[in-house]
C-alpha positions, 0 to 999 in steps of 0.5 A: 935637739936630739929625738929619741928612737920612740919618738921617731917610731912608726907607732908614734906617728900614727897616734900623733896623726889619729890624735891630730884627726880627733881634734879636727873631728871634734872641732868640726862637730862643735861648730855644726851643732846647733846652738843650746836653749837658754833654758829647758821648761818642764812642764808636768801636765794631765793626760788629757792635756796631751794634744793641746799642750803640744800645740801650745808649748809649739806656739809659746816656743814661737813667742819665746824662741829662747826657751826648749818646752819640755813636756811631761805627762800622765795622771796628774796625782802621779806628776804631783808625786814626782815632783814631791820626790824631787823630779825637775817641773817648773809648771804644774797643770792638773786635771782637777782642783784636789791633785793641786791642792796637794801640791800646794799642802806639800808646797811644791807649788807656789800657790801665789801663781796658781790660776784656773786655765780650763774646764771639761766635762766627764762622758762615758764611750763606747767603741764606735762599732758597739751594738749595745743599747748604752744610753744612760748611766744605768744601762752599765749594769746590764748583764751584757756590760762586763767590763768598763774602764775608768782611771783609778780614782785614787790618783786619776782625776776623771777617776775621781769624777766618775766615782763622785757622778756613780755614787750620786746616781747610786750605781758606784757598787755595781759599776765598779764591781766591773771595773778596769782601772786606768793609770790615766785618762788616755789609757781608759780611751785606749781600753775603748778604742780597741774594744777590750771593754763594753764602755769607758769613762774618759773627759770629752776632749779625749773622746774627740781625739779618736772619732773614729773609734769612740763614740760619746754614749752619755754626758755624765753630770758631775756633782763638781765642775771639771776645772784644770789650775795651773801654776808655777813650782816652787822648785822651779830655777826658771821663774820668768820662763815658767811665770810667762808660760802660764800667762800664755796659757791664760792669754787670748792665744792660749785660750783659743788653742785650747778652745780649738782641742774642745777645751771650755773657759774655766 
């Protein structure tokens, strides 16, 4: 068979070697790549669950090595809206019943899978080096208290609990006038930890995350119990894994992990 001059050219030989080396490199990468997980399980959870759910997810993966848990944290209402708008999620864990009620009304969670799995408490915190004598909610009306952080009641559960408690105490108007709205409970915690506000409302479990930077000034009574519901979403394509995760959260081992981070039984 005759070979054309163009096939015998140095440029052609160089291109052939390049293709050969590229193919060999791709093959080597394929062999070196880690095996893919059988399923990625997306869990959208309230910001106050961040530390506990990171540990829960790691523990769950040890029991279910074929499943990778992908965690998405934020304000409960924001997460709910993300799911409504089509964001992938297999499990939804909320910091209050209202956000889960909205999710159920929007039919983005399977109502039959809904369970309460934890309880918490709202607390008023101040910077650890605060010299202000704040020991009661009424102290927030003092002139030296100029800025108070709390979650936006329109979208953040801790904000709704805070508003309810302050309304019950007849202090909502006075405190909200000094309010610095946070997008989620961890942002409220950060404002206090950095000394950008004189006080802030968070959950007890959040205050425990930064014991060296914040201290609890008041344990706030709530008009409604601070309970956390969890449910499998109606849009999941990983129903078996999502159900298994919810069961794990409710199990003795899962409850022990939550207790380690300060959560109470519902």
